[in-house]
C-alpha positions as CSV (number, residue, x, y, z in Angstrom):
1,X,0.1,0.0,0.0
2,X,1.4,3.4,-0.6
3,X,1.5,6.1,1.6
4,X,0.8,10.0,1.2
5,X,2.0,12.9,3.2
6,X,-0.4,15.6,1.6
7,X,-3.4,15.7,-0.7
8,X,-4.3,18.6,-3.0
9,X,-7.5,18.8,-5.0
10,X,-5.8,21.2,-7.8
11,X,-7.9,24.1,-8.9
12,X,-6.0,24.4,-12.2
13,X,-3.4,23.1,-14.4
14,X,-0.8,25.4,-13.4
15,X,-1.4,24.9,-9.6
16,X,-1.1,21.2,-10.3
17,X,2.3,21.4,-12.3
18,X,3.7,23.8,-9.7
19,X,3.1,21.4,-6.8
20,X,4.3,18.4,-9.0
21,X,7.5,20.2,-9.9
22,X,8.2,21.0,-6.3
23,X,9.2,17.6,-5.0
24,X,10.6,14.3,-6.7
25,X,8.1,12.2,-4.6
26,X,5.1,14.4,-5.7
27,X,2.6,12.5,-8.1
28,X,-0.5,13.3,-10.1
29,X,-3.3,10.9,-8.9
30,X,-5.6,8.8,-11.4
31,X,-7.5,6.2,-10.3
32,X,-5.0,4.8,-7.7
33,X,-5.7,1.4,-8.8
34,X,-2.1,0.2,-9.7
35,X,-0.4,2.5,-7.2
36,X,-2.2,1.2,-4.2
37,X,-0.7,-2.2,-5.2
38,X,3.1,-0.6,-4.7
39,X,5.0,0.5,-1.9
40,X,5.5,4.2,-3.2
41,X,5.9,6.9,-0.6
42,X,4.0,10.2,-2.2
43,X,5.0,13.6,-1.0
44,X,2.0,15.7,-2.4
45,X,-0.8,13.6,-4.1
46,X,-2.5,15.9,-6.8
47,X,-5.9,15.4,-7.8
48,X,-7.2,16.6,-11.2
49,X,-10.8,15.6,-10.8
50,X,-12.1,19.3,-10.3
51,X,-10.7,20.4,-13.7
52,X,-13.3,19.1,-16.0
53,X,-10.9,16.8,-17.8
54,X,-13.2,13.8,-17.9
55,X,-14.7,14.2,-21.1
56,X,-14.8,12.7,-24.4
57,X,-15.3,15.6,-27.1
58,X,-15.6,15.2,-30.9
59,X,-15.6,17.6,-33.9
60,X,-15.0,17.0,-37.6
61,X,-11.5,16.4,-37.3
62,X,-10.8,14.5,-34.0
63,X,-11.8,13.2,-30.6
64,X,-10.3,14.6,-27.8
65,X,-10.3,12.1,-24.5
66,X,-9.7,14.1,-21.3
67,X,-7.0,12.5,-19.0
68,X,-9.5,12.0,-16.1
69,X,-11.9,10.0,-18.4
70,X,-12.5,6.5,-17.0
71,X,-11.8,3.3,-19.0
72,X,-15.5,2.6,-18.4
73,X,-16.4,5.8,-20.3
74,X,-14.3,4.9,-23.4
75,X,-15.9,1.3,-23.3
76,X,-19.4,2.8,-23.5
77,X,-19.0,5.8,-25.8
78,X,-21.1,5.0,-28.9
79,X,-19.6,7.4,-31.1
80,X,-16.0,6.8,-30.4
81,X,-16.5,3.2,-30.8
82,X,-18.5,3.2,-33.9
83,X,-16.1,5.5,-35.6
84,X,-12.8,3.0,-34.7
85,X,-14.6,-0.2,-35.3
86,X,-15.0,-1.0,-31.4
87,X,-11.2,-1.4,-31.0
88,X,-11.1,0.9,-27.8
89,X,-14.0,-0.9,-26.2
90,X,-12.6,-4.3,-27.0
91,X,-9.2,-3.1,-25.8
92,X,-10.4,-2.3,-22.1
93,X,-13.6,-4.8,-21.8
94,X,-11.5,-7.6,-20.0
95,X,-9.7,-5.1,-17.8
96,X,-10.5,-6.7,-14.5
97,X,-14.0,-6.0,-14.1
98,X,-16.6,-3.0,-14.4
99,X,-15.9,-1.2,-10.9
100,X,-12.3,-1.3,-11.7
101,X,-12.9,0.3,-15.3
102,X,-15.0,2.9,-13.4
103,X,-12.2,4.1,-11.5
104,X,-9.1,3.5,-13.9
105,X,-8.5,6.8,-15.9
106,X,-7.0,7.0,-19.4
107,X,-4.3,9.6,-18.4
108,X,-2.9,7.0,-15.6
109,X,-3.0,4.0,-18.1
110,X,-1.0,6.0,-21.1
111,X,1.4,8.2,-19.0
112,X,2.3,5.1,-17.0
113,X,3.0,3.2,-20.3
114,X,2.5,-0.4,-18.7
115,X,3.9,-3.1,-20.8
116,X,0.7,-4.9,-20.1
117,X,-1.4,-2.0,-21.4
118,X,-4.3,-3.0,-23.7
119,X,-5.4,0.5,-24.2
120,X,-1.9,1.6,-25.1
121,X,-1.6,-1.2,-27.7
122,X,-5.0,-0.2,-29.2
123,X,-4.3,3.6,-29.4
124,X,-1.0,3.1,-30.8
125,X,-2.6,1.6,-34.2
126,X,-4.6,4.8,-34.4
127,X,-3.7,8.3,-35.4
128,X,-3.1,9.1,-31.7
129,X,-1.4,12.4,-30.5
130,X,-1.0,13.1,-26.3
131,X,-1.2,16.7,-25.0
132,X,1.2,17.6,-22.2
133,X,0.8,20.4,-20.1
134,X,4.4,21.7,-20.9
135,X,5.6,19.7,-23.4
136,X,2.8,20.3,-26.1
137,X,1.2,17.9,-28.5
138,X,3.3,14.8,-29.5
139,X,2.6,11.8,-31.3
140,X,1.8,8.7,-29.1
141,X,4.9,7.0,-30.8
142,X,7.2,9.7,-29.4
143,X,5.5,9.8,-26.3
144,X,6.1,5.9,-25.7
145,X,10.1,6.5,-26.1
146,X,10.6,9.3,-24.2
147,X,12.0,9.2,-20.5
148,X,9.6,10.0,-17.7
149,X,9.4,13.5,-17.0
150,X,7.5,15.9,-14.5
151,X,4.8,16.8,-16.8
152,X,1.0,16.3,-16.9
153,X,-0.8,14.6,-19.6
154,X,-3.9,16.5,-20.4
155,X,-5.7,14.9,-23.4
156,X,-5.3,12.2,-25.7
157,X,-6.4,13.3,-29.5
158,X,-7.3,10.6,-32.0
159,X,-7.5,11.9,-35.5
160,X,-10.4,10.8,-37.7
161,X,-8.8,9.1,-40.7
162,X,-11.3,7.1,-41.9
163,X,-9.1,3.8,-40.7
164,X,-10.4,0.4,-40.3
165,X,-9.2,-1.2,-37.2
166,X,-9.2,-4.6,-35.0
167,X,-7.8,-5.6,-31.8
168,X,-7.1,-9.2,-30.5
169,X,-5.8,-10.3,-27.4
170,X,-4.7,-13.5,-25.8
171,X,-5.3,-14.0,-22.0
172,X,-5.0,-17.2,-20.0
173,X,-8.3,-16.2,-18.2
174,X,-10.6,-13.7,-19.1
175,X,-9.5,-10.8,-16.7
176,X,-5.7,-11.6,-16.4
177,X,-3.2,-9.6,-17.8
178,X,-2.7,-10.3,-21.7
179,X,-0.1,-12.8,-22.8
180,X,0.0,-10.8,-25.8
181,X,-2.1,-7.8,-27.3
182,X,-2.3,-6.9,-31.0
183,X,-4.0,-3.7,-32.8
184,X,-4.0,-3.2,-36.4
185,X,-5.3,-0.5,-38.6
186,X,-5.5,0.6,-42.3
187,X,-6.1,4.0,-43.5
188,X,-5.1,6.1,-46.8
189,X,-1.7,6.5,-44.7
190,X,-1.2,2.9,-44.9
191,X,-1.3,0.0,-42.0
192,X,-0.3,0.2,-38.7
193,X,0.5,-2.9,-36.4
194,X,1.0,-2.5,-32.6
195,X,2.0,-5.4,-30.4
196,X,2.1,-5.2,-26.5
197,X,2.0,-7.3,-23.7
198,X,5.5,-9.0,-25.1
199,X,5.5,-8.4,-21.9
200,X,7.4,-5.0,-22.8
201,X,5.2,-2.0,-23.7
202,X,3.4,-1.6,-27.1
203,X,5.5,-1.0,-29.9
204,X,4.6,-0.5,-34.0
205,X,6.2,-3.2,-36.1
206,X,7.5,-0.6,-38.9
207,X,9.1,-3.1,-41.3
208,X,6.0,-5.4,-40.8
209,X,3.3,-2.6,-41.5
210,X,5.4,-1.4,-44.6
211,X,5.4,-4.6,-46.1
212,X,1.7,-4.5,-46.8
213,X,-0.2,-2.7,-49.5
214,X,-3.7,-1.4,-49.2
215,X,-5.2,-4.6,-50.5
216,X,-2.3,-7.1,-49.7
217,X,-1.7,-10.4,-51.2
218,X,-1.4,-13.6,-49.3
219,X,2.4,-13.4,-49.8
220,X,2.6,-10.0,-48.3
221,X,0.7,-10.9,-45.4
222,X,3.2,-13.9,-44.8
223,X,6.0,-11.3,-45.0
224,X,4.6,-8.8,-42.5
225,X,3.9,-12.0,-40.0
226,X,7.5,-13.2,-40.4
227,X,8.5,-9.5,-39.7
228,X,6.4,-9.2,-36.8
229,X,8.0,-12.0,-34.9
230,X,11.6,-11.0,-36.0
231,X,11.6,-7.1,-35.7
232,X,10.1,-6.7,-32.2
233,X,11.6,-8.4,-29.0
234,X,9.6,-10.9,-27.1
235,X,10.0,-11.8,-23.6
236,X,9.4,-14.7,-21.0
237,X,7.5,-14.5,-17.8
238,X,4.8,-16.4,-15.9
239,X,2.4,-16.1,-18.7
240,X,4.4,-17.3,-21.5
241,X,7.6,-17.8,-23.3
242,X,9.3,-15.7,-25.7
243,X,8.7,-18.4,-28.5
244,X,5.1,-18.8,-27.8
245,X,4.7,-14.9,-28.1
246,X,6.4,-15.0,-31.0
247,X,3.8,-17.5,-32.6
248,X,0.8,-15.8,-31.0
249,X,2.0,-12.3,-32.6
250,X,1.9,-13.9,-36.2
251,X,-1.6,-15.5,-35.3
252,X,-3.4,-12.4,-33.8
253,X,-1.7,-9.8,-36.5
254,X,-3.2,-12.2,-39.0
255,X,-6.6,-12.8,-37.8
256,X,-6.7,-8.6,-37.4
257,X,-5.8,-8.1,-41.1
258,X,-8.6,-10.8,-42.0
259,X,-11.1,-8.9,-39.8
260,X,-10.1,-5.5,-41.8
261,X,-9.8,-6.8,-45.3
262,X,-12.7,-9.4,-45.1
263,X,-14.7,-8.7,-42.2
264,X,-13.9,-12.0,-40.5
265,X,-14.8,-12.0,-36.7
266,X,-12.7,-13.3,-34.1
267,X,-13.6,-13.1,-30.5
268,X,-11.1,-12.1,-27.8
């Protein structure tokens, strides 16, 4: 269980940032769900829940998801899920249970860049950016590769690019962490293949996705599958071996591509 010396309900992002950077042990508070499983000693805990950052907004060009939006809000948002073929709904619906998803925030999930994160895997396959309070708007790919810094993730921004997308995961049990998670999308800008739960954090398979044309042949798909297994790093833990994950990646990526190009349906 974590400890916290002081709790502050922030009145503005500027106040929250000022408090965050005053001490090394100061932290932004999300849903506190994974944090309570550790032994972290927090100096000042900063709560953003009074700043109206729990909304999903839509315009003609993008969806903007506030950092305090819960995973359950994302799971049940009809417009968001209709546009992206339910990829976000399917990426969160097996995370523990409804009570958990009613508390877990998208900001905490993405900022932490957990290796087991389903939602990070799904968002990486879309045209996604993050808005940082001081760092500005950057691509999710760049954010994933950055070191952890004292900043506040304010919004998740997903561009509307008429993509088709699919998400699949393999778990030992319905609410367990994923053995492997895969998200694939196809738009006018080409394919994106995101693989997470390796158990390393999600990453794009750039060589594999570049091997696919807009209407890929069987040969192109097989090349992409071989590259998915070889270009990314897979590890071994209690849920699966490196070799098992490499095989799973090829199977799940192929099924996602088939869902996109042929309408084939696979259940998680």
